C-alpha positions in Angstrom: 120.2 94.8 110.8 120.0 98.4 111.9 117.5 99.8 114.4 114.7 102.2 113.4 115.6 105.8 114.4 112.6 108.1 115.1 111.3 110.2 113.7 111.7 108.6 110.3 110.5 110.2 107.0 110.0 108.9 103.5 107.8 109.2 100.5 106.5 107.7 97.3 108.6 107.0 94.3 108.2 110.4 92.6 108.4 112.3 96.0 105.1 114.1 95.7 103.6 112.5 98.8 105.8 112.4 101.9 105.2 110.7 105.3 106.7 110.7 108.8 106.5 108.2 111.6 107.3 109.2 115.1 106.3 106.1 117.1 107.8 102.6 116.7 105.8 99.9 115.1 103.5 97.7 117.1 104.2 94.8 114.8 105.9 94.1 111.4 104.3 91.8 108.9 104.5 90.2 105.5 101.1 89.3 103.9 101.0 86.6 101.3 97.3 87.0 100.3 96.6 87.1 96.6 95.2 90.7 97.0 98.6 91.9 98.3 100.4 90.0 95.6 98.4 91.8 93.0 98.7 95.3 94.7 102.4 95.0 95.3 103.2 93.2 92.0 105.3 90.9 94.2 105.1 87.7 96.3 103.9 89.5 99.4 103.4 93.0 100.8 105.3 94.4 103.8 103.7 96.4 106.6 104.7 98.1 109.8 101.7 98.8 112.1 102.4 102.3 113.3 100.3 103.8 116.1 98.0 106.3 114.5 99.2 109.2 116.6 102.8 108.4 115.3 101.9 108.7 111.6 101.4 111.7 109.4 101.3 112.7 105.8 103.6 115.8 105.7 103.3 116.7 102.0 100.9 115.9 99.2 97.5 114.3 99.1 97.4 110.5 98.8 94.4 108.9 97.0 92.5 105.7 97.8 93.1 102.8 95.5 92.7 99.0 95.6 89.3 97.6 96.1 87.8 100.6 98.0 86.4 98.0 100.5 87.2 96.8 104.0 90.5 98.7 104.0 91.5 102.0 102.5 94.7 101.6 100.6 96.5 105.0 100.0 98.6 105.7 96.9 100.4 108.7 95.4 98.0 110.0 92.8 100.9 110.6 90.4 103.2 107.7 90.5 100.6 105.3 92.1 103.0 104.0 94.7 101.1 102.0 97.4 102.2 103.8 100.6 99.9 102.9 103.5 96.6 101.2 104.5 94.0 102.2 107.1 91.8 99.1 107.9 88.1 100.0 108.4 87.0 100.0 112.0 90.6 100.0 113.3 91.7 103.5 114.1 94.7 103.0 116.5 97.3 102.0 113.8 98.2 102.6 110.2 99.9 99.9 108.1 102.8 101.7 106.5 104.8 100.1 103.7 108.2 100.3 105.3 110.1 100.6 102.0 108.5 104.1 101.7 110.8 105.2 104.5 114.1 106.7 103.6 115.9 104.1 105.7 114.1 100.7 105.6 117.1 98.6 106.6 115.7 98.1 110.1 112.6 96.3 108.8 112.1 92.6 109.0 108.7 90.9 109.2 107.9 89.5 112.6 104.8 87.7 111.5 103.6 86.5 108.1 100.0 86.0 107.2 97.9 84.2 104.6 100.6 81.6 104.0 97.7 79.4 102.7 97.9 81.7 99.5 101.7 82.2 99.3 103.7 81.4 96.2 105.5 78.1 96.8 109.0 79.6 96.6 108.3 82.7 98.7 110.0 82.8 102.1 110.5 85.4 104.8 112.4 85.4 108.1 109.2 85.9 110.1 109.2 84.4 113.5 105.5 83.5 113.4 103.4 82.2 110.4 99.7 82.0 110.0 97.6 80.3 107.3 95.2 83.3 107.5 95.3 86.0 110.2 96.2 85.4 113.8 93.3 85.0 116.2 92.3 88.4 117.6 93.3 87.3 121.1 96.8 86.5 119.8 97.7 90.1 118.8 98.3 91.4 122.3 101.0 88.7 123.0 102.5 89.2 119.5 102.7 93.0 120.0 104.4 92.5 123.5 106.8 90.0 122.1 107.7 92.2 119.1 108.2 95.3 121.3 110.4 93.3 123.7 112.6 92.2 120.7 114.4 95.5 120.7 114.0 96.1 116.9 113.3 99.7 117.4 114.9 102.6 119.2 113.2 103.4 122.6 111.3 106.7 122.7 
């Protein structure tokens, strides 16, 4: 597996919305919840929690899709590619879909969530699995462990 080189750029399927990340992820994830299954048309969604100051939309105007509820899911308004999510009340990171980046080969989920809703055949190489979400007090340790794993290039 290759390492993430920063900055890294990417975009939606049609190329009308482009993004850039300039900070390494705090954590990488696969979510097995039925909502993510429906939004991604797959067995799970993939996310890289990028510090908010390390994420920017550099071209185009994404639109909000999904349920328009506790998280704002951003899509390209033309091709409708699900690109990133901003959870309500959490402003220090943005969940970027890593396959939107031009080089996603570095990505591997470190944790998987909502395994209680996963499809029986779906597997990931995640090091940690949770039936729902990790307890809030677990995130600090998970982030430290992920950052120490050396999966990204130091800044």
